[in-house]
C-alpha positions, 0 to 999 in steps of 0.5 A: 530516472533519478535515484534517491536515498531512503531519507528522501523516500521517507519524506516523499511517502510519509513512511518511516525509515524502519518501515521502508527497510522492513518492506525491503527485508520481506521482499516487497520493495527492494532498493534498486541499488546502493551507493558505494558506501552501501546506502540504499537507492530507490527509483521513482518506480520504487516510490510508487510501489511504496505508495501503493503499499501504503494505500493497501495497509489501511485495508488490512492487507497482509504482507503476503497479500500485498506481495500477490497484488504487486506480483499481478500488477508487475506481471501485467506491466510486463506481459504481452501474450493476450491469453496471459494478459486476460488471466492477469486482468481477471486476477486484477478484477478479483483483487479490486472486488476484495479491495471494494469489500474491505473499503465498504467494511471501513466505511461501516466502521467509520460510520459506527465511530461517527455515531459513537462520537455523536453520542458522546457529544450529546451526553456532554451537551446535556450536562450528564 
């Protein structure tokens, strides 16, 4: 598992250096290590987490909500006890339902934006 510096992570994720640093400061994705010179080092797993966070952002998740999602996913990856895994799967179903609701809201907003643009185009076409 290779480690990359923050610049490479920014290129791979499309996130700014500032955003990546901020996510580390608030505890969402801490670098997995540092070079002797103190530069942050990230793993492929860290990059995957950043990419997941990036997909949550347009859905309006708060930092706290993102942290909860990451916690459930991390626990699900580590948990082996069947009872606890079942609880985590239930939590994941709730998270998924919330994400679907947020997605549907975005679709409605997109449809409204498309309608608005169409009206503008129609007005521009009729000369007035």
